[in-house]
Every structure is written in structure tokens, then in C-alpha cells.
C-alpha positions as CSV (number, residue, x, y, z in Angstrom):
1,X,203.3,186.4,43.7
2,X,202.3,183.2,45.1
3,X,202.6,181.2,48.6
4,X,203.1,177.7,49.8
5,X,201.7,176.0,52.7
6,X,204.0,173.6,54.7
7,X,202.8,171.2,57.3
8,X,206.0,170.2,59.1
9,X,206.1,167.4,61.7
10,X,209.0,166.7,64.3
11,X,211.1,163.0,63.9
12,X,208.8,162.4,67.0
13,X,205.8,161.9,64.8
14,X,207.6,159.0,62.6
15,X,205.1,156.5,64.3
16,X,202.0,158.3,63.3
17,X,203.1,158.9,59.6
18,X,202.8,155.3,57.8
19,X,206.5,155.9,56.6
20,X,207.7,153.7,53.6
21,X,210.0,151.5,54.6
22,X,214.2,151.9,54.6
23,X,214.7,149.1,51.7
24,X,212.0,150.9,49.6
25,X,212.6,152.8,46.2
26,X,211.4,156.5,48.3
27,X,212.3,155.4,51.9
28,X,211.5,159.0,53.4
29,X,208.1,159.5,52.1
30,X,205.2,158.7,54.1
31,X,201.8,157.3,52.6
32,X,200.0,159.8,55.4
33,X,197.2,161.6,54.2
34,X,196.9,165.3,54.0
35,X,194.2,165.0,56.6
36,X,196.5,162.9,58.6
37,X,199.2,165.4,58.8
38,X,196.3,168.2,59.6
39,X,195.6,166.1,62.5
40,X,198.9,165.9,63.8
41,X,199.2,169.7,63.8
42,X,196.5,169.4,65.5
43,X,197.8,167.0,68.2
44,X,199.4,169.2,71.2
45,X,201.5,165.7,71.9
46,X,203.4,165.9,68.8
47,X,205.4,169.1,67.5
48,X,204.3,169.7,64.4
49,X,203.5,173.1,62.5
50,X,201.2,174.7,59.5
51,X,203.0,177.6,58.0
52,X,202.3,179.8,55.3
53,X,205.1,181.4,53.4
54,X,204.6,184.5,50.9
55,X,207.1,186.5,48.7
56,X,210.3,186.8,50.3
57,X,209.5,184.4,53.0
58,X,212.2,181.8,54.2
59,X,211.8,178.6,55.8
60,X,214.7,176.4,57.7
61,X,213.4,172.8,57.6
62,X,215.7,170.9,60.3
63,X,217.3,167.3,59.5
64,X,215.2,164.9,59.7
65,X,212.0,166.8,60.1
66,X,208.8,165.9,57.8
67,X,207.3,168.3,55.6
68,X,204.5,167.9,53.0
69,X,204.5,171.5,50.7
70,X,201.5,172.8,48.6
71,X,202.0,175.9,46.4
72,X,199.6,178.0,44.9
73,X,199.6,178.9,41.0
74,X,202.1,181.0,40.2
75,X,204.7,180.0,43.0
76,X,208.4,180.2,42.0
77,X,210.7,178.5,44.6
78,X,214.0,178.2,45.3
79,X,215.6,175.1,47.5
80,X,218.7,174.4,48.7
81,X,220.1,171.7,50.5
82,X,223.1,171.2,52.7
83,X,225.1,168.7,55.1
84,X,225.6,169.4,58.4
85,X,228.4,167.1,58.5
86,X,232.2,168.6,58.0
87,X,234.0,167.7,54.5
88,X,236.0,164.8,54.4
89,X,239.3,165.6,53.7
90,X,242.6,163.5,52.7
91,X,244.2,164.0,55.7
92,X,241.5,162.2,57.9
93,X,243.1,158.7,57.9
């Protein structure tokens, strides 16, 4: 019966997030502090949201959106990733 706090920022926020370089081990991670993310949520020029999820809630995070998730003690979560690309077939030649 825990909860999760999710800070979401659109791909438009990338210049503000100190993202790791593409050649680094974790290129899709940001060095931005929680305070910097909170400031983005408060900036009306960048689409960003602060969401609290409770038991039974579901959140879809679009491809390319930055997110930071913190969970309260006792939280159990299930994550699911999927590709929006059609599967490759043997016929696609």
C-alpha cells in the first residue's frame, strides 16, 4: 500500500537535464538533481509533470520522456516495456 512519485519531463527538456553523452555506459540517464527536475515542473515553457501514484494506479510514460521515480517504503511495482515498432518478419526483404 505504498505510493510512487514520478517527475516527468518531455523530450523538449533535454537541454536542461545534463544528459549523459551517447557514448557513455548509461546514455539515457541525466545528471540533473531532484531540485533541477522540480524546477522544470514549475517552468511553464517545458511540458513537465509531478505525479503521485497510489495503489491500483497506472501511468504510461511516452517514449523519449524523462522520468524520475521515487517509491515509499512498502511499495511493490510492476513495470512493462514495449516497442512501438512493428515486429520484423522474415518476409520483409
